[in-house]
C-alpha positions in Angstrom: 16.2 -26.0 31.2 17.6 -23.1 33.1 16.0 -19.6 32.7 19.2 -18.4 30.9 19.0 -21.2 28.4 15.3 -20.7 28.0 15.8 -17.0 27.2 18.6 -17.8 24.8 16.5 -20.4 23.1 13.6 -18.0 22.9 15.8 -15.3 21.4 17.3 -17.8 18.9 13.8 -18.8 17.8 12.7 -15.2 17.5 15.8 -14.3 15.5 15.1 -17.3 13.2 11.5 -16.1 12.7 12.6 -12.6 12.0 15.3 -13.8 9.6 12.8 -16.0 7.8 10.3 -13.2 7.5 13.0 -11.0 6.0 14.4 -13.8 3.8 11.7 -13.4 1.1 11.1 -10.5 -1.1 8.1 -8.4 -0.1 6.2 -9.2 -3.3 2.8 -8.6 -1.6 3.8 -5.2 -0.4 5.3 -4.2 -3.8 2.1 -5.3 -5.5 0.0 -3.3 -3.1 2.2 -0.3 -3.8 1.8 -0.8 -7.6 -2.0 -1.1 -7.1 -2.0 2.2 -5.1 0.0 3.9 -7.8 -2.4 2.7 -10.5 -5.3 4.0 -8.4 -3.6 7.3 -7.9 -2.9 7.6 -11.6 -6.5 6.9 -12.4 -7.6 9.6 -10.0 -5.3 12.1 -11.8 -2.5 12.2 -9.3 0.1 12.3 -12.2 -1.4 15.7 -13.1 -2.9 17.1 -9.9 -0.5 15.8 -7.3 2.6 15.3 -9.4 5.3 15.7 -6.7 3.7 13.1 -4.4 2.9 10.8 -7.2 6.5 11.0 -8.6 7.8 10.3 -5.0 5.7 7.2 -4.9 7.1 6.0 -8.3 10.6 6.6 -7.1 10.0 4.7 -3.9 8.6 1.8 -5.9 11.7 1.8 -8.1 13.9 1.9 -5.0 11.9 -1.1 -3.6 12.6 -3.1 -6.8 16.2 -2.1 -6.8 16.5 -3.3 -3.2 14.9 -6.6 -4.1 17.5 -7.0 -6.9 20.2 -6.3 -4.3 18.5 -8.9 -2.0 18.0 -6.3 0.7 14.4 -7.3 1.5 14.0 -5.3 4.6 14.9 -2.1 2.7 12.7 -3.2 -0.2 9.8 -3.6 2.3 10.4 -0.1 3.7 10.4 1.4 0.2 7.3 -0.6 -0.9 5.4 0.6 2.2 6.6 4.2 1.6 5.5 4.0 -2.1 2.0 2.7 -1.1 1.6 5.5 1.5 2.7 8.2 -1.0 0.5 6.9 -3.7 -2.5 6.9 -1.4 -1.7 10.4 -0.3 -1.3 11.5 -3.9 -4.7 10.1 -4.8 -6.4 12.0 -2.0 -4.5 15.2 -2.9 -5.5 14.8 -6.6 -9.2 14.4 -5.8 -9.1 17.7 -3.8 -7.1 19.6 -6.4 -9.2 18.3 -9.2 -12.3 19.6 -7.6 -10.7 23.0 -7.2 -9.4 22.9 -10.8 -12.8 22.1 -12.1 -14.4 25.1 -10.3 -11.6 27.4 -11.5 -11.9 26.1 -15.1 -15.7 26.6 -15.0 -15.3 30.2 -13.8 -12.6 30.9 -16.5 -14.9 29.5 -19.2 -17.7 31.7 -18.0 -15.4 34.7 -18.1 -14.4 33.9 -21.6 -18.0 33.4 -22.6 -18.8 36.9 -21.2 -15.9 38.4 -23.1 -17.1 36.6 -26.3 -20.6 38.0 -25.8 -19.3 41.5 -25.2 -17.0 41.3 -28.3 -19.9 40.0 -30.4 -22.1 42.9 -29.3 -19.4 45.5 -30.0 -18.8 43.9 -33.4 -22.5 44.1 -34.2 -22.5 47.8 -33.4 -19.4 48.4 -35.4 -20.8 46.4 -38.3 -23.9 48.5 -38.5 -22.0 51.0 -40.6 -20.4 53.0 -37.8 -16.9 51.8 -38.4 -14.8 51.2 -41.5 -14.8 47.6 -42.7 -11.0 47.3 -42.8 -11.0 48.4 -39.2 -13.4 45.7 -38.0 -12.0 42.8 -40.1 -9.3 41.9 -37.6 -11.9 42.0 -34.8 -14.2 39.8 -36.8 -11.4 37.2 -37.0 -10.6 37.6 -33.3 -14.3 36.9 -32.5 -14.4 33.9 -34.8 -11.2 32.6 -33.2 -12.6 33.3 -29.8 -15.7 31.3 -30.5 -13.6 28.4 -31.6 -11.3 28.7 -28.5 -14.3 28.9 -26.1 -15.8 25.8 -27.7 -12.4 23.9 -27.4 -12.2 25.0 -23.8 -15.7 23.5 -23.2 -14.7 20.3 -24.9 -11.6 20.0 -22.7 -13.7 20.7 -19.7 -16.2 18.0 -20.6 -13.4 15.4 -21.0 -12.0 16.4 -17.6 -8.8 18.2 -18.8 -9.3 21.3 -16.6 -5.8 22.6 -17.1 -6.3 22.8 -20.9 -9.7 24.3 -20.5 -8.3 27.0 -18.3 -5.5 27.8 -20.7 -7.7 27.9 -23.7 -10.4 30.0 -22.0 -7.9 32.5 -20.5 -6.1 33.1 -23.8 -9.5 33.5 -25.6 -10.8 35.9 -23.0 -7.6 38.1 -23.4 -7.8 38.1 -27.2 -11.6 38.9 -27.1 -11.1 41.8 -24.6 -8.4 43.2 -26.8 -10.7 42.9 -29.9 -13.5 44.7 -27.9 -11.1 47.5 -27.0 -10.1 47.8 -30.7 -13.8 48.0 -31.7 -14.4 50.7 -29.1 -11.6 52.7 -30.6 -12.9 52.1 -34.1 -16.5 53.2 -33.5 -16.8 57.0 -33.4 -18.8 58.3 -30.5 -22.4 59.3 -31.2 -22.9 62.8 -32.6 -19.5 62.9 -34.4 -19.2 62.3 -38.1 -16.5 60.5 -39.8 -14.4 62.4 -42.3 
């Protein structure tokens, strides 16, 4: 066989192998992408790395659409992209979840401090130095604040750091407002009420 024929034969065999490799749907790669997406979802990527996670889902959908259209090479590219994006989303979610946990912990501690301060001011106001009708709304705010702080702790314990932060932040704001109202309701020492 001449060298030209040998080269043509080699190219023909190589083309046949490439054609055979691209002739089947990339089921294994699509399954790997789906597994990576499942792992990312379990790590909280759908919450803490939403953009990258959504991109992985879209790439997997494009891979399935390409299989339906029998464009297996394109399907392979999308499946590999989906897997990479899902893995990146899982890593990003882990990092962001650690940060969210620390932020939620600080926010709950802040709300607890505001609750304790409001309780103390309510105690002072309740010792006869303020009118009962003036402290009644503050009493309700403190009771609501206690409930909200407890709900924030429960959300924190189940790993829902976003909800924990929201509940604690809102509670701290209401408790601080109640504390300010109590400060205004209690006359300074040495002054008598009329």
